[in-house]
C-alpha positions as CSV (number, residue, x, y, z in Angstrom):
1,A,-1.5,-8.6,20.0
2,L,-0.4,-8.1,23.6
3,A,-3.8,-6.5,24.5
4,L,-5.6,-9.4,22.9
5,F,-3.5,-11.9,24.8
6,A,-4.1,-10.0,28.1
7,I,-7.8,-10.2,27.6
8,I,-7.7,-13.9,26.8
9,E,-5.4,-14.6,29.8
10,Q,-7.1,-12.4,32.3
11,Q,-10.8,-12.5,31.3
12,V,-11.7,-15.2,28.8
13,V,-9.8,-18.2,30.2
14,P,-10.7,-17.6,33.9
15,T,-14.4,-17.1,32.9
16,F,-14.4,-20.4,31.1
17,Y,-12.9,-22.3,34.0
18,E,-14.9,-20.7,36.7
19,R,-17.5,-23.4,37.6
20,D,-20.5,-23.4,40.0
21,A,-21.4,-26.3,42.3
22,A,-23.0,-28.1,39.3
23,G,-19.8,-27.8,37.3
24,L,-21.3,-25.3,34.8
25,P,-19.4,-22.1,33.8
26,R,-22.4,-19.7,34.3
27,A,-20.6,-16.5,33.4
28,W,-19.2,-18.1,30.3
29,L,-22.6,-19.3,29.2
30,R,-24.0,-15.8,29.7
31,L,-21.3,-14.5,27.4
32,V,-22.0,-17.2,24.8
33,R,-25.8,-16.4,24.8
34,A,-25.1,-12.7,24.6
35,S,-22.8,-13.2,21.6
36,L,-25.3,-15.5,19.9
37,A,-28.0,-12.9,20.3
38,R,-25.8,-10.1,19.0
39,L,-23.8,-11.8,16.3
40,T,-26.2,-14.4,14.8
41,P,-28.1,-11.9,12.7
42,R,-24.8,-10.6,11.2
43,F,-23.2,-14.0,10.7
44,S,-26.0,-16.2,9.7
45,A,-26.8,-18.1,6.5
46,N,-30.0,-16.0,6.2
47,R,-28.0,-12.8,6.2
48,M,-25.4,-14.3,3.8
49,M,-28.1,-15.3,1.3
50,R,-29.9,-11.9,1.6
51,D,-26.6,-10.2,0.8
52,Y,-25.9,-12.5,-2.1
53,V,-29.3,-12.0,-3.6
54,T,-29.5,-8.2,-3.1
55,K,-25.8,-7.4,-3.9
56,F,-25.0,-9.9,-6.6
57,Y,-27.8,-12.1,-8.0
58,A,-30.5,-9.4,-8.4
59,P,-28.1,-6.9,-10.0
60,A,-26.7,-9.6,-12.3
61,E,-30.3,-10.6,-13.4
62,R,-31.1,-6.9,-14.1
63,E,-27.9,-6.6,-16.1
64,L,-28.6,-9.7,-18.1
65,S,-32.1,-8.5,-18.9
66,K,-30.6,-5.2,-20.2
67,R,-28.2,-7.1,-22.4
68,L,-30.9,-9.3,-23.8
69,D,-33.4,-6.5,-24.5
70,D,-34.0,-5.3,-28.1
71,N,-32.7,-8.5,-29.7
72,C,-29.5,-8.4,-27.5
73,A,-28.5,-5.0,-28.8
74,R,-26.6,-4.1,-25.6
75,G,-24.9,-7.5,-25.5
76,R,-23.8,-7.2,-29.1
77,E,-22.4,-3.7,-28.5
78,L,-20.5,-4.9,-25.5
79,E,-19.1,-7.8,-27.5
80,R,-18.0,-5.5,-30.3
81,W,-16.2,-3.3,-27.7
82,R,-14.6,-6.4,-26.1
83,Q,-13.4,-7.7,-29.4
84,R,-12.0,-4.3,-30.5
85,L,-10.0,-4.0,-27.3
86,A,-8.8,-7.6,-27.3
87,T,-7.7,-7.4,-30.9
88,H,-5.8,-4.1,-30.6
89,W,-4.7,-4.1,-26.9
90,S,-1.2,-5.4,-27.7
91,G,-0.5,-2.1,-29.7
92,V,-1.5,0.2,-26.8
93,R,1.6,1.8,-25.4
94,F,3.0,4.8,-23.6
95,G,5.3,7.5,-24.9
96,R,7.1,10.3,-23.0
97,L,6.1,11.2,-19.4
98,Q,6.7,14.8,-18.3
99,I,6.3,15.8,-14.6
100,D,6.1,19.5,-13.7
101,Q,6.1,20.6,-10.1
102,R,4.9,23.9,-8.7
103,A,4.8,24.9,-5.0
104,D,1.8,22.8,-4.0
105,A,0.9,20.7,-7.1
106,R,2.5,18.3,-9.5
107,T,1.3,17.8,-13.1
108,F,1.8,14.5,-14.9
109,A,1.5,14.6,-18.7
110,V,1.9,11.4,-20.6
111,E,1.8,10.4,-24.2
112,V,-0.5,7.5,-25.0
113,F,-0.6,5.6,-28.3
114,L,-3.9,3.7,-28.6
115,N,-3.4,1.7,-31.8
116,D,-7.0,1.3,-33.2
117,V,-8.6,1.6,-29.7
118,E,-10.8,4.7,-29.3
119,P,-9.9,7.1,-26.5
120,T,-13.5,6.6,-25.1
121,D,-12.8,2.9,-24.8
122,V,-10.2,3.3,-22.1
123,T,-9.3,5.2,-19.0
124,V,-5.8,6.5,-18.3
125,E,-5.0,6.7,-14.6
126,L,-2.3,7.6,-12.3
127,Y,-1.9,4.7,-9.8
128,A,-0.2,4.7,-6.4
129,D,0.1,1.9,-3.9
130,P,-1.3,2.6,-0.4
131,V,1.1,4.5,1.8
132,T,0.2,2.2,4.8
133,P,-1.4,-1.2,4.9
134,D,-4.8,0.2,6.0
135,A,-4.8,3.1,3.6
136,P,-6.6,2.9,0.2
137,L,-4.7,2.8,-3.1
138,E,-4.7,6.1,-5.0
139,L,-6.3,6.3,-8.5
140,I,-6.5,9.6,-10.3
141,T,-8.2,9.7,-13.7
142,M,-6.1,11.5,-16.3
143,T,-7.9,13.9,-18.7
144,S,-7.3,13.7,-22.5
145,Q,-5.9,16.9,-23.9
146,G,-6.5,15.7,-27.5
147,R,-4.4,14.2,-30.2
148,L,-0.7,14.5,-30.4
149,P,0.3,16.6,-33.4
150,G,1.8,14.5,-36.2
151,T,0.3,11.2,-35.0
152,T,-2.7,9.1,-36.0
153,H,-3.3,7.3,-32.7
154,G,-1.4,9.4,-30.2
155,Y,-3.0,11.4,-27.4
156,L,-1.8,13.5,-24.4
157,F,-3.3,12.8,-21.0
158,V,-2.8,15.0,-17.9
159,A,-3.5,14.8,-14.2
160,T,-2.5,16.9,-11.2
161,T,-1.6,15.6,-7.8
162,S,-0.5,17.2,-4.5
163,T,3.2,17.2,-3.6
164,Q,2.6,15.2,-0.4
165,R,3.8,12.0,-2.0
166,P,7.0,11.6,-4.2
167,A,6.4,11.6,-8.0
168,E,7.9,8.1,-8.2
169,H,5.0,6.7,-6.2
170,Y,2.7,7.3,-9.2
171,T,2.6,5.1,-12.3
172,P,0.4,5.8,-15.4
173,R,-1.7,2.9,-16.5
174,I,-4.4,2.3,-19.2
175,V,-7.5,0.2,-18.4
176,P,-10.7,-0.6,-20.4
177,A,-13.6,1.7,-19.9
178,S,-17.3,1.0,-20.7
179,A,-20.6,1.9,-19.1
180,L,-21.9,-1.5,-20.4
181,A,-19.2,-3.8,-18.9
182,I,-18.6,-4.9,-15.3
183,L,-14.9,-4.1,-15.0
184,P,-12.3,-5.4,-14.5
185,I,-14.1,-8.8,-14.3
186,E,-15.3,-8.9,-17.9
187,L,-12.1,-7.6,-19.5
188,P,-9.1,-7.7,-17.1
189,L,-6.7,-5.8,-19.3
190,V,-4.2,-3.2,-18.1
191,A,-1.2,-1.5,-19.7
192,W,1.4,-0.1,-17.4
193,R,4.0,2.5,-18.2
194,T,7.3,0.9,-17.3
């Protein structure tokens, strides 16, 4: 902030108020023209529309076409998946969490009870908030180790992390998974281990 204020006070403001005999701030106007030449292509309505069309509208149109093909087969499959998860999500829950630490690695093993949701319909992840405001959040996909003995809907999921962060930074969560859906927009469900 101090560096920005110094630039404004020592460069920007004096340049704006420095006028020639005709009362025009010539140096300021040169800066404005240079900025317009450099920035207009990046911050224009044309660029914005091009981005919307190429990044959002065209992909959405292609996805809609896929969902409508073959008498809406993909759309129907997606809706069956969505209904299955919406109906049974309230029964999705976590069991025991076990954390084993070795010299340079930590293994998380968590029991997951999926009610009538198929293991392929979800992803179990370890979630950790960013360490600093500019760092990314950490998501580690946990791997299914198969059914829990003696249960009908219980599974064991495992993931390994480094020991650079404390174990309490990580929280297991369950989110929907589908190659057909645009997630999390189309089904914003999440189950956290509390």
